[in-house]
Phi, psi and omega in degrees: 000146177253167181282166176299314182299319179293317179298317179298318179297319178295318180297309183295323181292338182271345189264138174248152179290144175287163180297163179267166175210153181263130181225164176277165184299325183297334182258008191275338184303130179085351181277169183246131186290132173260351179214139183297153180259124180247133183297133179272345181218167169285152173224118351289166184281350176203172172297128182231158179283138176265359184215161164281133181172225185223128177277128184216175166270127184305322183295338182260352184274067179265137182305130177091344181275134180280141173237150180274128176278124185243005179165192185218148177226128177233163178301124182083355180221078185289161172293134190280340187244195174260144180268127183263177180300141178078012183243162176218156178233128174295130186223151181238159184305130179091352180283149175296137178286128182299148175301132181102342179266149177223015182202148171240121177267127182300143184296339179296340181260003188261146171235121186245137173228105181059242181261023177235154177214143172222167189233147176278168176297149171100008184278343182262186358268356181300141182260347173056044177234128172270119186286150176306133180062018179292335176274300173204157182256154174306133181092350180285142175282122181258321184226138186262161174304137179090354180278133178277139184275086174288168175305325179290319178293330179297328178297313179295322180298310180293322180295341178275004179065042180257131181258328181226148179221162176257123181235162175285141178300143178295134176290138173265123186246133171251132181243127180240120174261134183242150176143131180296334186277351189277135178231158176299131177307134184101346181236356182299329182293346180280346180247134183294338183240010186279150173235137176297131178281114186242333186299320184294333180289317178292316181295319178297316179296321178297316179300316181292328177292343179263012176099358180277164170248151183269111177288318177188154172238119188239162176223132183226142175289166181281069179227119188300321181294317179296314183292324177296324176295320177294322179298316179296317180297317181298318180291333179288326190253350188233162174269340184211138182240134177241127178251131177249120179094172176067026188258356180273210188237018180279174181296337182259008181263098192243013186298314179283316177303331182294342177255354188299322182280359182236028167088034178289129173246110184281138175257331170195156176208115183090122183231145182278064179225161177221122354283163172121015181305322183281001183303137177221162183210142176202178176242140180220115183061033181078007182244139180288140176233122183244125178257128182244158178297159182283328177299127187300323180292317176297323178298318181290319179299312183287332173296320176297322184281332186238316183291320180299309176294329177298312181293325176298316180295323179294336179262013176087005179271179177268104184301324182296332179297335183283349182228044174271116183277131185248151178293135178219158179272135178274135184259000178204160180291150174235140178286171177302150179268157180277201187280346178257147174300137185239150177236109189264127179284136184210165175235150182281134173229174179297332181274346182137202182273124182255110181297144176296143180295323183253109180257014178297146184295338180264002183283112183263331182298314180292342182298323185297328182260358180274119181239009176220154171240124177266129181264128181237134181287157176302139177059025177294140179286181180297147178247139183257152175304135183095347180285153178273130177234169177259137185205159172231156175293140185258000000 
């Protein structure tokens, strides 16, 4: 068995980014940039007021001295002339600062009588002006290749006056669940030995949350001919194939054999982690194939650890960035860890991360409330409440 870090490095090293495509801004949210974004304009495009108030010359804005009001400036409706000595312009947030002014006095300090205004003590020394290109200049790189367009990044993208961008094509993912015992949810009760097939629904949803589209979700009995047919179909319609179950070494574990006749090249099989020892990965026809454990909870944990960085790499991102473990406070004691690296399901509380009581690989109820994974080293000793641990969002 190899370590998690080694397996992750092999997986990311084997994956290539998908081709790019040009899309409009309305469809850009959540996509990954295939070309850097360069600002088309300065931001702001001129010196603008950061406050509602009065544009003046700082040298003339002495407390108690009257200035003549000669106009008004609002966002999108600038003052038309030049401001001369002894004058002031009523100005609003976002308006261009009139030529000749170098300060905006907040309206809270102003006293106005008709076309005159004066100011009380205490209005300085801040000038309340956002300088031209103070945010970014035309031609500046705002977003880099491989960056995912989060809602926050979308603000910068639109603010750069960009209408179209080049992004990596969304990966099409096919998910295949294997096992004679699996039944369609809603019908398992009709079979005395049936189990609702749940893992493919969670894995598919996770893939789509990472920018992928679902090519198909399939279910196959433990029959090599049937599963080989599903494997061929999945490779025909998808960029990436995920197999759930059949990853061990028993007579009914056919996940790898189902690809054997169509050119599977394995990069790893079996990892020293818990849960997830049977996880395997290979390339088939130039497309990544990821095998996950059959237990739905183990499938979800390992999908977070491997499928999420895999899909990021396919979209031109840095897959390793998706699994950077950050320090967090532990909210309850943990017993000593075994010989394999472990990933403990936990939920965030005000006191820190609270591990789920049931860490069995088949436990599905605690999965719904677990939103973090705590990473534990092999043979790690007991951990106490309040101790710092490493974790990622689940």
